[in-house]
Each structure stands twice: as C-alpha cells, then as structure tokens.
C-alpha positions as CSV (number, residue, x, y, z in Angstrom):
1,S,1.9,-24.8,-16.4
2,V,4.2,-25.4,-13.4
3,L,1.1,-25.3,-11.1
4,Y,-1.0,-27.5,-13.2
5,P,-0.5,-30.6,-11.0
6,F,-1.9,-28.6,-8.1
7,F,-4.5,-26.4,-9.8
8,R,-6.3,-27.9,-12.7
9,Y,-7.6,-25.3,-15.1
10,R,-8.3,-24.8,-18.8
11,T,-7.3,-21.8,-20.9
12,F,-9.6,-19.9,-23.1
13,E,-9.3,-17.4,-25.9
14,V,-10.3,-13.9,-25.1
15,D,-13.7,-13.0,-26.5
16,R,-13.4,-9.3,-25.8
17,A,-10.4,-7.4,-24.4
18,L,-11.3,-4.9,-21.7
19,A,-9.5,-1.8,-20.7
20,D,-9.7,0.6,-17.8
21,G,-12.8,2.7,-18.1
22,D,-14.7,0.4,-20.5
23,E,-18.3,-0.4,-19.7
24,V,-19.9,-3.8,-19.7
25,D,-23.6,-3.8,-20.4
26,L,-24.8,-5.7,-17.4
27,L,-26.7,-4.6,-14.3
28,G,-27.3,-1.1,-15.6
29,G,-23.6,-0.8,-16.6
30,L,-20.4,-2.0,-15.0
31,E,-17.2,0.0,-15.3
32,V,-14.0,-1.9,-15.8
33,I,-11.4,-0.8,-13.2
34,H,-7.8,-2.1,-14.1
35,T,-6.3,-3.4,-10.9
36,P,-3.0,-5.1,-11.6
37,G,-0.8,-6.7,-8.9
38,H,-2.3,-10.2,-8.5
39,T,-2.0,-10.5,-12.3
40,I,-1.0,-8.0,-14.9
41,G,-4.6,-8.0,-16.3
42,S,-6.6,-8.1,-13.1
43,I,-9.8,-6.1,-13.2
44,C,-12.7,-5.2,-10.9
45,L,-16.2,-4.4,-12.2
46,Y,-17.9,-1.4,-10.6
47,G,-21.6,-0.7,-10.7
48,R,-21.8,2.9,-9.6
49,Q,-25.6,3.1,-9.8
50,R,-26.2,0.0,-7.7
51,G,-23.2,0.6,-5.4
52,I,-21.6,-2.8,-6.2
53,L,-17.9,-3.8,-6.6
54,F,-17.0,-7.2,-8.1
55,S,-13.5,-7.4,-6.7
56,G,-12.1,-10.6,-8.2
57,D,-9.0,-11.6,-6.3
58,L,-8.0,-8.0,-5.3
59,V,-10.2,-8.1,-2.2
60,R,-11.2,-11.5,-0.7
61,N,-13.5,-12.1,2.2
62,E,-12.4,-15.5,3.4
63,R,-13.2,-16.5,7.0
64,G,-15.1,-13.2,7.4
65,I,-11.9,-11.2,7.1
66,L,-11.3,-8.7,4.2
67,E,-7.9,-9.5,2.7
68,G,-5.9,-8.4,-0.3
69,P,-4.8,-10.8,-3.0
70,P,-3.0,-14.0,-1.9
71,P,0.6,-13.1,-1.3
72,Q,2.0,-16.3,-2.7
73,F,0.2,-15.7,-6.0
74,T,0.8,-12.0,-6.3
75,P,4.0,-11.2,-8.2
76,D,3.7,-7.4,-7.9
77,P,2.6,-6.4,-4.3
78,V,3.4,-2.7,-5.0
79,A,0.9,-2.6,-7.9
80,A,-1.6,-4.6,-5.7
81,A,-1.3,-2.0,-3.0
82,A,-1.9,0.8,-5.5
83,S,-5.0,-1.1,-6.9
84,L,-6.4,-1.5,-3.3
85,R,-6.1,2.3,-2.9
86,K,-7.7,2.9,-6.2
87,V,-10.8,0.9,-5.4
88,A,-11.0,2.3,-1.9
89,G,-11.7,5.7,-3.6
90,L,-14.9,4.3,-5.1
91,E,-18.3,4.5,-3.4
92,F,-19.9,1.0,-3.0
93,D,-22.1,-0.6,-0.4
94,I,-21.8,-4.2,-1.6
95,L,-18.6,-6.1,-2.3
96,L,-18.7,-9.3,-4.3
97,P,-15.3,-11.0,-4.0
98,G,-13.9,-13.7,-6.2
99,H,-13.3,-15.7,-3.0
100,G,-15.4,-15.7,0.2
101,V,-18.7,-14.4,1.1
102,P,-20.2,-11.1,-0.1
103,V,-20.1,-8.0,2.1
104,M,-23.7,-6.7,1.9
105,S,-23.3,-3.3,3.6
106,D,-20.8,-0.6,4.2
107,A,-18.2,-2.5,2.1
108,A,-16.2,0.6,1.0
109,A,-16.0,2.0,4.5
110,K,-14.8,-1.4,5.8
111,L,-12.1,-1.5,3.1
112,R,-11.0,2.1,3.7
113,A,-10.7,1.4,7.5
114,L,-8.4,-1.5,6.8
115,L,-6.3,0.6,4.4
116,Q,-6.0,3.5,6.9
117,S,-4.9,1.1,9.6
118,G,-2.5,-0.7,7.2
119,D,-4.0,-4.0,8.3
120,I,-4.5,-5.4,4.8
121,W,-1.8,-7.1,2.8
122,P,0.2,-5.8,0.9
123,L,0.1,-2.6,2.8
124,S,0.8,-4.4,6.1
125,E,4.0,-5.7,4.4
126,A,5.3,-2.1,4.2
127,R,5.0,-1.7,8.0
128,S,7.2,-4.8,8.7
C-alpha cells in the first residue's frame, strides 16, 4: 500500500495455492519450483520435457543482461541467492523471464556461468 502511488496494481484472491513440486497442466506439464527471496511466495515454472523455465522475477533479462531479482524490492537476498542456485541445477534451454526478453538457447548454461563467476546479484553482494 505504501508503493501504490508509484505502482498501481490490483489485488486478487488466490484461485489455487501452489506448492513446491506441484504440477500445472500446461505445455505438457509445468513443475512448480518454490523460489523465495524476491517475495516469500515466489515461484518458477519448469517444463522439463520442453526445456523451459518461466523465471518470474528471480531471473530477469533486461538490457540483454541476466540479472537476479531487483535488489530494492527483494527483502531476503540470502533466500534469493539460494533460489538462484536451485534453478541453476535444472536443465533448460529456454528462459522466459517476468521482465525482459526471452533467452532462446543455452539459458541454463548462461545462468550457471554467472553464478560460478559471482556476477549476478545477490551473489555479487557477498563478494563486496
């Protein structure tokens, strides 16, 4: 409510609560991956058969640069870092972020390279 003057949004009632490991019957099945940090209830949707990850705000691709969740809107950077490591262990070729353009090839490898180098927030914060 404090941010409402800057970010106009509407709230909605939850139709179906999702938990880690649940499956959504879309695109041949999407697995729910609980990825807290940006928010307590953040999730990614993972299509193992198609090699797709819908990353929401966990991984963004703004300006052609893979980034973690926005620091100013991420109350738990430690959980966000753990969530980044969690999805980096998945195999996916295509990344569909909540912000920015899709990564259409080698997406998991690109994310893992950033994680290994520590060049993605919030992991880069630990190096400071």
